[in-house]
C-alpha positions in Angstrom: 113.8 48.6 122.4 113.7 50.1 125.9 117.0 51.9 125.3 115.7 53.3 122.0 112.5 54.6 123.7 114.5 56.3 126.4 116.8 58.0 123.9 113.7 59.2 122.0 112.2 60.6 125.2 115.4 62.4 126.0 115.6 64.0 122.5 112.0 65.2 122.8 112.7 66.7 126.2 115.7 68.5 125.0 113.8 69.8 121.9 110.9 71.0 124.2 113.3 72.8 126.6 115.1 74.5 123.7 111.8 75.7 122.2 110.7 77.0 125.6 113.9 78.9 126.1 113.6 80.5 122.6 110.1 81.5 123.4 111.2 83.3 126.5 114.0 85.1 124.6 111.5 86.2 121.9 109.5 88.4 124.3 110.8 91.9 123.8 110.9 94.7 126.3 108.4 97.6 126.0 110.5 100.4 124.4 110.1 103.5 122.3 110.0 103.4 118.5 113.5 103.2 117.0 115.2 106.4 115.8 116.5 104.8 112.7 114.8 103.1 109.8 114.5 99.4 110.6 112.4 96.4 109.8 111.4 94.5 112.9 110.0 90.9 113.2 106.4 90.4 114.2 105.8 90.4 117.9 105.1 87.0 119.5 101.7 86.2 121.1 103.5 86.4 124.5 104.8 89.8 123.7 101.4 91.0 122.7 99.9 89.7 126.0 102.7 91.3 128.1 102.4 94.7 126.4 98.6 94.7 126.6 98.7 93.9 130.3 101.2 96.7 130.8 99.1 99.2 129.0 96.0 98.1 130.9 97.7 98.4 134.2 99.2 101.8 133.4 95.8 103.2 132.5 93.8 101.7 135.4 93.1 105.2 136.7 91.4 106.1 133.4 89.2 103.0 133.7 87.6 104.4 136.9 87.3 108.0 135.6 87.7 108.6 131.8 86.5 105.2 130.6 84.1 104.4 133.5 81.0 104.4 131.2 82.6 102.0 128.8 84.0 99.4 131.1 82.3 96.0 130.8 80.7 96.8 127.4 81.3 95.1 124.0 80.2 95.5 120.4 78.1 98.5 119.4 77.4 99.4 123.0 81.2 99.8 123.6 81.7 101.7 120.4 78.9 104.1 121.2 80.1 104.7 124.7 83.7 105.4 123.5 82.4 107.7 120.8 80.7 109.8 123.5 83.7 109.8 125.7 86.3 110.8 123.1 84.2 113.3 121.2 84.8 115.8 124.0 88.0 117.4 122.7 89.8 120.6 122.0 90.1 121.1 118.3 93.3 122.5 116.6 93.8 124.6 113.5 95.8 123.0 110.7 98.6 125.4 111.2 98.7 124.6 115.0 99.3 120.9 114.0 102.9 121.7 113.1 103.9 122.6 116.7 101.7 119.9 118.2 103.5 117.2 116.2 106.9 118.5 117.4 105.8 117.7 120.9 103.8 114.5 120.4 106.4 112.8 118.1 109.6 114.1 119.7 112.5 111.8 119.5 113.0 110.4 123.0 116.8 110.5 122.4 117.0 113.9 120.8 114.6 116.7 121.8 115.5 118.7 118.7 114.1 116.0 116.4 110.9 114.1 115.6 110.5 110.5 114.7 109.0 110.0 111.2 106.1 107.5 111.2 106.8 105.3 108.1 110.6 105.6 107.8 111.4 105.6 111.5 114.2 108.1 111.1 114.9 111.0 113.4 114.7 114.4 111.7 115.1 118.0 112.8 111.9 119.6 114.0 113.0 122.7 111.9 112.8 120.7 108.7 109.0 120.8 108.5 107.7 121.8 105.0 107.0 120.5 101.6 110.4 120.0 100.0 112.6 116.9 99.5 114.3 116.2 102.8 111.5 117.8 104.8 108.8 116.2 106.9 105.1 117.0 106.6 101.7 116.3 108.2 100.5 112.8 107.1 96.8 112.0 107.4 96.9 108.4 108.4 93.2 108.2 107.6 93.6 109.7 104.1 91.7 113.0 104.1 90.1 112.2 100.7 88.4 109.1 102.3 85.3 111.1 103.4 86.5 114.3 101.8 87.2 116.2 105.0 90.4 117.8 103.8 92.3 119.9 106.3 89.4 121.6 107.9 89.2 121.8 111.7 87.8 118.4 112.9 89.0 115.1 111.4 91.4 117.0 109.1 93.3 118.4 112.2 92.8 115.5 114.7 96.4 114.8 115.8 95.5 111.3 117.0 95.9 110.4 113.3 98.3 113.1 112.0 101.9 112.1 112.1 105.3 113.5 110.8 106.4 111.7 107.7 109.1 112.2 105.0 107.6 114.2 102.2 108.5 111.7 99.5 107.3 108.7 101.5 104.1 110.5 102.2 103.6 111.1 98.5 104.1 107.4 97.8 101.5 106.5 100.4 99.1 109.0 98.9 95.5 108.1 99.8 96.0 104.3 99.5 94.3 101.9 101.9 96.3 99.7 104.1 97.1 96.0 103.3 100.0 93.6 103.2 102.4 93.3 100.3 104.0 95.2 97.5 107.5 96.5 96.6 109.9 98.3 98.9 109.4 102.0 99.4 112.6 104.0 99.0 113.7 105.4 102.3 110.5 103.9 103.8 112.1 102.0 106.6 110.8 98.7 105.3 107.4 99.9 104.2 105.9 98.3 101.1 103.4 99.5 98.5 101.6 98.5 95.3 99.0 100.1 93.1 96.2 100.1 95.6 97.7 99.7 99.1 100.4 100.6 101.5 102.1 98.5 104.2 104.0 100.4 106.9 107.1 99.1 108.6 106.6 96.4 111.2 107.3 98.7 114.2 104.3 100.9 113.5 101.7 98.5 112.0 99.8 98.5 115.3 100.0 102.3 115.6 98.5 102.7 112.1 95.7 100.2 113.0 94.8 102.0 116.2 94.8 105.4 114.6 92.4 104.2 111.8 90.1 102.6 114.4 90.2 105.7 116.6 88.9 107.7 113.7 86.1 105.2 113.0 84.9 105.6 116.6 85.4 109.3 116.9 83.7 110.4 113.6 80.3 108.8 113.4 78.5 111.3 111.1 76.7 113.2 113.8 78.8 116.4 113.9 78.8 117.5 110.3 81.5 115.1 109.1 81.2 111.8 107.3 80.6 108.6 109.2 84.1 107.1 108.9 84.2 103.3 109.0 86.8 100.5 108.3 85.9 97.9 105.7 87.7 95.0 104.2 88.4 96.6 100.8 91.1 98.6 99.1 90.4 101.2 96.4 87.9 102.9 98.6 88.5 106.2 96.7 86.6 109.2 98.2 84.1 107.0 100.1 84.4 107.4 103.9 86.0 103.9 104.4 89.5 102.6 105.0 90.7 99.1 104.6 91.5 96.4 105.2 89.9 95.8 108.5 91.1 92.2 108.8 94.7 93.3 108.2 94.4 96.2 110.6 93.1 93.8 113.3 96.0 91.5 112.7 98.5 94.5 112.9 96.9 95.6 116.2 97.7 92.1 117.6 101.2 91.9 116.0 102.4 95.3 117.2 101.1 96.2 120.6 101.4 99.8 122.0 104.9 100.7 123.0 106.3 103.4 125.2 106.5 105.9 122.3 102.8 105.4 121.3 101.6 105.6 125.0 103.6 108.8 125.6 102.1 110.3 122.5 98.6 109.5 123.6 99.3 111.1 127.0 100.7 114.3 125.5 97.7 114.7 123.3 95.4 114.2 126.3 97.3 116.4 128.7 98.4 119.3 126.4 96.4 119.4 123.2 93.0 117.7 122.5 92.3 116.5 126.0 90.9 113.2 124.6 92.5 109.8 124.3 92.8 107.0 121.7 91.1 104.2 123.6 92.8 101.5 121.5 96.2 102.5 122.8 94.9 102.2 126.4 92.9 99.0 125.7 94.1 97.3 122.4 91.8 94.4 123.3 88.8 96.7 122.6 89.5 96.3 118.8 88.4 92.7 119.0 85.6 93.6 121.4 84.1 96.0 118.8 85.1 94.4 115.4 
């Protein structure tokens, strides 16, 4: 009996050591978004914690300056404070968005190209337009949800405008975000059904943080609708986007990477001069919602 118990303990110890080694190997490095269409596995909890800590450390200077009136707050107080902070911005015209996206979404491996949000492919900056094979300006917060169109304001806020393949953009349309559906042709692993769209794994968190930025920035006090996340799909023209529970999970699953952080910095330094706080502090999503 003693020998059996010793063999059992040895087997458990080996299994534990193997599981620990696999956990360490599962933590990915913080890198830019891929230049080709891929489907990536969900990030581990350890990867999320590592990337969150990196983002927080990298933006400590902004905590003592840009975010100083928000630090230490939670809930509605944090949301209100962030709204005040990020509402101070330079607004772009819709035509100016073309050139802005060529800078914010530039392929880190090819300065002549941009990375397309949903498909993940690298495409020539010169191929912007409305034809098959072109890329266009995707409103991640669908512009019909609140009926703001392309007018200067939420319709031209490049924190949620991204380059996308024309046909993939058409498939997404104005659908809310949720899990599930059928594979989108040339969508890099994105899925869709009749009432929702699921982006590829590598940008799920990007999408969540863009939606929640819009909900904090546009609170109905500057002539635009009060944009809010809810837990529904089929929101139509109402100023809501869903599903909040899924967006929160995506924020945890896909923490900010180098590409998203660089994008936030370029927008702040060269264009709108405001920041997406959920890229700097992804933990603020849970602190508010």
